[in-house]
C-alpha positions as CSV (number, residue, x, y, z in Angstrom):
1,M,-0.1,0.0,0.0
2,T,1.5,3.3,-0.9
3,P,1.5,6.1,1.6
4,I,-1.3,8.0,-0.2
5,D,-3.6,4.9,0.0
6,A,-2.8,4.7,3.7
7,K,-4.2,8.2,3.9
8,R,-6.9,8.1,2.0
9,P,-9.9,6.3,2.9
10,L,-10.5,3.1,0.3
11,Q,-13.8,4.2,-0.9
12,L,-12.4,7.7,-2.2
13,N,-10.0,8.7,-4.8
14,D,-7.3,11.5,-4.2
15,Q,-10.0,14.1,-4.9
16,G,-12.5,12.8,-2.5
17,Q,-14.4,11.6,-5.2
18,L,-16.2,7.9,-4.8
19,R,-14.5,5.3,-6.3
20,H,-15.9,2.1,-4.4
21,F,-19.1,2.1,-2.7
22,L,-18.7,-0.2,0.5
23,S,-20.3,1.4,3.3
24,L,-21.7,4.8,4.3
25,D,-19.5,4.7,7.4
26,G,-17.1,7.8,7.1
27,L,-18.6,9.3,4.0
28,P,-19.3,13.1,4.5
29,R,-22.5,14.7,4.0
30,E,-21.6,16.5,1.1
31,L,-21.0,13.2,-0.8
32,L,-24.2,11.4,0.5
33,T,-26.1,14.6,-0.7
34,E,-24.2,14.6,-4.2
35,I,-25.5,10.8,-4.4
36,L,-29.0,11.9,-3.5
37,D,-28.8,14.7,-6.1
38,T,-27.4,12.7,-8.8
39,A,-30.4,10.2,-8.2
40,D,-32.9,12.9,-8.4
41,S,-31.5,13.7,-11.9
42,F,-32.0,10.2,-12.9
43,L,-35.5,9.8,-11.8
44,E,-36.7,11.3,-14.8
45,V,-34.9,9.0,-17.1
46,G,-37.2,6.4,-15.9
47,A,-40.1,8.4,-17.2
48,R,-38.8,8.7,-20.7
49,A,-39.7,6.8,-23.7
50,V,-36.2,5.6,-24.3
51,K,-34.9,5.1,-20.6
52,K,-31.1,5.2,-21.6
53,V,-28.3,7.6,-20.9
54,P,-24.7,7.1,-22.6
55,L,-22.8,7.6,-19.5
56,L,-21.4,4.1,-19.2
57,R,-21.4,3.2,-22.7
58,G,-18.5,0.7,-23.5
59,K,-18.2,-0.1,-19.7
60,T,-18.9,-3.5,-18.3
61,V,-20.7,-4.1,-15.0
62,C,-20.5,-7.5,-13.5
63,N,-22.9,-8.5,-10.7
64,V,-21.2,-11.1,-8.5
65,F,-24.2,-12.6,-6.3
66,F,-22.8,-15.0,-3.7
67,E,-26.1,-14.7,-1.9
68,N,-29.5,-14.7,-3.6
69,S,-31.4,-11.5,-4.1
70,T,-33.9,-11.0,-6.9
71,R,-34.9,-7.5,-6.1
72,T,-31.1,-6.0,-5.6
73,R,-29.6,-8.0,-8.7
74,T,-32.3,-6.9,-11.0
75,T,-32.5,-2.9,-9.9
76,F,-28.5,-2.8,-10.4
77,E,-29.2,-4.6,-13.7
78,L,-31.6,-2.2,-14.9
79,A,-29.4,0.8,-13.4
80,A,-26.4,-0.3,-15.7
81,Q,-28.3,-0.8,-18.7
82,R,-30.2,2.6,-18.3
83,L,-26.5,3.8,-18.1
84,S,-25.8,2.0,-21.4
85,A,-23.4,-0.4,-19.9
86,D,-23.0,-4.0,-20.7
87,V,-24.1,-6.3,-18.1
88,I,-23.2,-9.7,-16.7
89,S,-24.7,-11.4,-13.7
90,L,-23.5,-14.4,-12.0
91,N,-25.0,-16.3,-9.3
92,V,-21.9,-17.5,-7.9
93,S,-23.6,-19.2,-5.0
94,T,-24.5,-22.1,-7.2
95,S,-21.5,-22.3,-9.0
96,S,-17.6,-21.9,-8.2
97,T,-17.6,-21.4,-4.6
98,S,-19.6,-24.8,-4.0
99,K,-16.7,-26.3,-5.7
100,G,-14.4,-25.1,-3.0
101,E,-13.0,-22.2,-5.1
102,T,-12.2,-19.5,-2.7
103,L,-13.2,-15.8,-2.8
104,F,-9.7,-15.0,-4.1
105,D,-9.6,-17.4,-6.8
106,T,-13.1,-16.1,-8.0
107,L,-11.9,-12.6,-8.0
108,R,-9.0,-13.3,-10.2
109,N,-11.2,-15.3,-12.7
110,L,-13.5,-12.2,-12.8
111,E,-10.7,-9.8,-13.3
112,A,-9.9,-11.8,-16.3
113,M,-13.1,-10.8,-17.9
114,A,-12.2,-7.3,-17.7
115,A,-15.1,-5.8,-16.2
116,D,-14.9,-2.1,-15.1
117,I,-17.3,-2.4,-11.9
118,F,-18.3,-5.2,-9.8
119,V,-21.4,-5.3,-7.6
120,V,-20.8,-7.8,-5.0
121,R,-23.3,-9.5,-2.7
122,H,-21.9,-11.8,0.1
123,A,-22.9,-13.5,3.2
124,D,-19.7,-12.6,4.9
125,S,-19.5,-9.1,6.4
126,G,-16.5,-7.4,5.1
127,A,-16.7,-9.4,1.8
128,A,-16.7,-6.1,-0.4
129,H,-13.9,-4.4,1.4
130,F,-11.6,-7.4,1.0
131,I,-12.3,-7.3,-2.7
132,A,-11.7,-3.7,-3.0
133,E,-8.4,-3.9,-1.3
134,H,-7.4,-6.9,-3.6
135,V,-8.5,-6.2,-6.8
136,C,-6.7,-4.4,-9.6
137,P,-6.9,-0.8,-8.9
138,N,-8.9,0.4,-11.9
139,L,-12.2,-1.7,-10.8
140,A,-14.8,0.0,-8.9
141,I,-16.4,-2.3,-6.2
142,I,-20.1,-1.6,-5.2
143,N,-21.4,-3.5,-2.0
144,G,-24.8,-4.8,-2.8
145,G,-24.9,-6.3,0.7
146,D,-22.5,-8.0,3.0
147,G,-23.4,-10.3,5.9
148,R,-24.8,-8.2,8.8
149,H,-22.6,-5.3,8.1
150,A,-23.7,-2.9,5.3
151,H,-26.4,-2.5,2.5
152,P,-25.3,0.9,1.4
153,T,-27.5,1.3,-1.8
154,Q,-30.5,0.3,0.3
155,G,-29.6,2.9,3.0
156,M,-29.2,5.7,0.2
157,L,-32.5,4.8,-1.6
158,D,-34.2,4.9,1.8
159,M,-32.7,8.4,2.2
160,L,-34.1,9.4,-1.2
161,T,-37.5,8.3,-0.5
162,I,-37.6,10.3,3.0
163,R,-35.9,13.4,1.3
164,R,-38.4,13.3,-1.8
165,H,-41.6,12.9,0.5
166,K,-40.4,15.1,3.4
167,G,-38.0,17.6,2.0
168,S,-35.0,17.5,4.4
169,F,-33.9,15.6,7.3
170,E,-33.4,18.3,9.8
171,N,-36.5,18.1,11.9
172,L,-37.6,14.5,11.4
173,S,-38.0,11.4,13.7
174,V,-37.5,8.4,12.4
175,A,-38.2,5.1,13.9
176,I,-36.5,1.8,12.6
177,V,-38.3,-1.4,13.9
178,G,-37.5,-4.9,14.2
179,D,-34.5,-7.0,13.8
180,I,-31.8,-4.8,14.1
181,L,-29.3,-7.2,15.3
182,H,-29.1,-9.1,11.9
183,S,-29.9,-6.3,9.6
184,R,-27.4,-4.7,7.7
185,V,-30.1,-1.9,6.3
186,A,-30.5,-0.8,9.9
187,R,-26.9,-0.1,10.0
188,S,-26.8,1.7,6.8
189,N,-29.9,3.7,7.6
190,M,-28.7,4.7,11.0
191,L,-25.3,5.7,9.5
192,A,-26.9,7.8,6.6
193,L,-29.6,9.5,8.8
194,K,-27.0,10.5,11.4
195,T,-24.7,11.8,8.5
196,L,-27.5,13.8,6.9
197,G,-28.5,15.5,10.3
198,C,-31.6,13.5,11.2
199,P,-31.9,14.8,15.2
200,D,-34.2,11.9,16.3
201,I,-33.3,8.4,15.2
202,R,-35.2,5.6,17.4
203,V,-34.9,1.8,17.0
204,I,-37.8,-0.2,18.1
205,A,-36.9,-4.1,18.9
206,P,-36.9,-6.8,21.4
207,K,-33.8,-7.0,23.5
208,T,-32.8,-10.2,22.0
209,L,-32.8,-8.5,18.6
210,L,-30.5,-5.5,19.4
211,P,-26.8,-5.6,18.8
212,V,-24.6,-4.7,21.9
213,G,-23.3,-1.1,21.5
214,I,-26.2,0.1,19.5
215,E,-25.9,3.5,21.3
216,Q,-22.9,4.5,19.4
217,Y,-25.2,5.2,16.2
218,G,-26.7,8.1,18.2
219,V,-29.9,6.3,18.5
220,T,-32.7,6.2,21.3
221,V,-33.7,2.6,21.9
222,Y,-37.3,1.3,22.7
223,S,-38.7,-1.7,23.6
224,D,-42.1,-0.7,23.5
225,M,-43.8,0.0,20.1
226,A,-46.4,2.6,21.4
227,A,-43.9,4.7,22.9
228,G,-41.5,4.4,20.2
229,L,-43.9,5.2,17.4
230,K,-45.3,8.5,19.1
231,D,-45.3,11.3,16.7
232,V,-42.6,9.8,14.3
233,D,-42.3,11.1,10.7
234,V,-41.2,8.1,9.3
235,V,-41.5,4.2,10.3
236,I,-38.9,1.8,8.7
237,M,-40.0,-1.7,9.1
238,L,-37.4,-4.4,8.8
239,R,-37.5,-7.9,7.4
240,L,-37.3,-10.5,10.0
241,Q,-33.8,-12.3,9.2
242,R,-34.9,-15.8,9.8
243,E,-32.0,-17.2,7.8
244,R,-29.5,-15.1,10.0
245,M,-30.9,-16.3,13.1
246,T,-29.4,-19.0,15.4
247,G,-31.0,-20.1,18.7
248,G,-34.2,-19.0,20.4
249,L,-34.0,-15.4,19.8
250,L,-37.8,-15.1,19.4
251,P,-40.6,-17.1,20.9
252,S,-42.6,-17.1,17.6
253,E,-43.6,-15.1,14.8
254,G,-47.0,-14.7,16.3
255,E,-45.6,-13.3,19.2
256,F,-43.1,-11.1,17.2
257,Y,-46.3,-9.6,15.3
258,R,-48.3,-9.1,18.6
259,L,-45.6,-6.9,20.2
260,F,-43.9,-5.4,17.1
261,G,-46.1,-5.9,13.9
262,L,-46.9,-2.6,12.2
263,T,-50.7,-2.4,12.3
264,E,-53.3,0.5,11.6
265,Q,-53.9,0.7,15.3
266,R,-50.1,1.5,15.8
267,L,-49.5,3.3,13.1
268,A,-52.1,6.0,14.4
269,L,-49.7,6.7,17.2
270,A,-47.3,8.3,14.3
271,K,-47.9,11.5,13.0
272,P,-51.0,11.3,10.5
273,D,-48.6,11.9,7.5
274,A,-46.1,9.4,8.6
275,L,-44.4,7.6,5.7
276,V,-44.4,3.8,6.2
277,M,-41.2,1.8,4.5
278,H,-39.8,-1.5,4.3
279,P,-36.8,-2.8,2.3
280,G,-38.5,-6.0,0.9
281,P,-39.4,-8.7,0.7
282,I,-42.4,-8.2,3.3
283,N,-43.6,-11.0,5.5
284,R,-47.3,-9.9,5.7
285,G,-48.8,-10.6,9.0
286,V,-45.2,-10.9,10.9
287,E,-43.7,-7.4,10.6
288,I,-46.7,-5.4,8.9
289,E,-50.2,-5.9,8.4
290,S,-51.4,-5.9,4.6
291,A,-53.7,-2.9,5.1
292,V,-50.8,-0.9,6.3
293,A,-48.4,-2.3,3.6
294,D,-50.9,-1.5,0.7
295,G,-52.3,1.9,2.6
296,P,-52.1,5.6,1.8
297,Q,-49.1,6.1,4.0
298,S,-46.9,3.3,2.2
299,V,-44.0,4.1,0.2
300,I,-42.7,0.7,-0.4
301,L,-43.0,0.7,-3.9
302,N,-41.6,4.2,-4.4
303,Q,-38.6,2.6,-2.8
304,V,-38.0,0.1,-5.4
305,T,-38.3,3.1,-8.1
306,Y,-35.7,5.3,-6.2
307,G,-33.6,2.4,-5.7
308,I,-32.8,2.0,-9.6
309,A,-31.9,6.0,-9.6
310,I,-29.6,5.4,-6.6
311,R,-27.9,2.8,-8.2
312,M,-27.7,4.8,-11.4
313,A,-25.9,7.3,-9.4
314,V,-23.4,5.2,-7.6
315,L,-22.4,3.3,-10.5
316,S,-21.8,6.4,-12.7
317,M,-20.2,8.3,-9.7
318,A,-17.7,5.3,-8.8
319,M,-16.8,5.2,-12.5
320,S,-16.1,8.8,-12.9
321,G,-13.9,8.6,-9.6
322,Q,-12.0,5.7,-11.1
323,N,-11.5,7.6,-14.2
324,A,-10.4,10.7,-12.3
325,Q,-8.0,8.9,-10.4
326,R,-6.5,7.1,-13.5
327,Q,-6.0,10.4,-15.0
328,L,-4.3,11.9,-12.1
329,N,-2.0,8.6,-11.8
330,S,-1.0,8.9,-15.6
331,E,-0.2,12.8,-15.3
332,E,1.9,11.9,-12.1
333,H,3.9,9.1,-14.2
334,N,4.5,11.4,-17.3
């Protein structure tokens, strides 16, 4: 590692532009705002007859999913196609790694395909960082979700949803409800809200589903739904991560719904114009009542639309940051 790399955060180039998008931790407010502004400008592309801009023409985006996720993969594919990139999607969970190929071997093979951007989803926390540290320097790595650690594009699409419906973050109360312990979405949302200046971030969960040291995120913890939802502007429900749970963290899904499910009655405790959000897929009758999920305050489908714009923003900004760094490096060598 050269001294300049040691000083510079892995995600940014020498000019402070995005070159990888791995986590929202440590990114400045200006950069998060730039991502939101860029995504805003891409939203109108989705409304056109021809939904294409030429920003990534001639570039190849490779989706490398070591863990299944139809929604995230599809929106990344759409985002890359709308930027005019060539797209390859690999579901690695069903191929090489099951034959005993290591993450490192898979990487080397992918590099040989000469892609420009890798979108990586992996069940292990830190996998995207590991890949960004070990790939050849001109590749941009986008984290599509790693273990319990981070899901930065989901965090940003949630921020875009809030900003488009509420204007700014300065006076908002936002409640994040459910399985905080296993949720990379919760972590990304807490970091983004804090960075963007949200003064009141609440987490509502049973004690068994709270991580140790959650207070470091600057949140207020509630174990009672009624108290936690009182007068909030935004309610973000989380999916119960059954596949990431071990042991008896929950007595039953029915019991969870009884105490922490979002019903019309409970939503009435929030402000009358409170938004209801969920990263999907929804477990109806476990986290949220159908009448609420499909109701007038729900912006769950808007989140999907905004997800494409956010992913377009991140792909184009990371490529632009890589290009600027390459330019800088070549000028230094000449």
